[in-house]
N, C-alpha and C positions, 0 to 999 in steps of 0.2 A: 119072709126075708126080703126086705126092701133094699134098694140100692143105697150105698153109702160112700161110693167113690165117684167124685165129680169129674168134669171135663178135662182139665189140664192134668190132673192126677192120673186119670185113665190113660191119656196119651203117653205120659212119661213111663207108666208101668209097662205098656205094650212095647214101647221103643226099647226100654231096658231089657225086657224079657226076650225080645227078638234078637237084640244085640248079643246077649249072653249065649243064646242057643246058636246063633250064627258063628260066634267066636269058637265055641266048642266043636261045631261041625266042620269048621275050616281047617282044623288040625294044627292051629298055631299054638295051642296050649297042650300041655301034657294031659294024659288021661285024668280027668277030674270031674267033680260033680257040677261044674258050672252050668252045663247045659240043662241039667235037671233043676237046678236052682232057678234058672231063667224061666222055667215053666210056671212058677208061682206068680211072679208079677204079671206075666202074660195072661194067665188065667183070671187073676183078680181084675186086671184091666178090661178084659173082654166081658166078663160077667158083670162087673160093676159093683161087686160086693167083696169086702175084705173082712175076714173073721176077727182079726185084732181090733179093727175099727168098731165092730159090733160089740165086742167084749168091753171096750173102754168107752163106749157111747160116743164115738167120734164120727164125723161125716164131713166130706168135702163137697157134697152135693149142695146146690143152691136150694134153699127152702122155697116152697110155693106159698105165695101170699094170695089170699082171696079177698 
């Protein structure tokens, strides 16, 4: 399992994930699954691997040139 989520993509995922979790924990929304949904982009951003990217052969990581 190699990394397939690159720099900016990882940052955006972590920020969105944390924002959704914080929004849910702040109590401004009604009881909803948004906090749990926020775990997905947070996890994929921290791990650096996204299952749908792997399935479709996508990657936002820079390729190494030798």
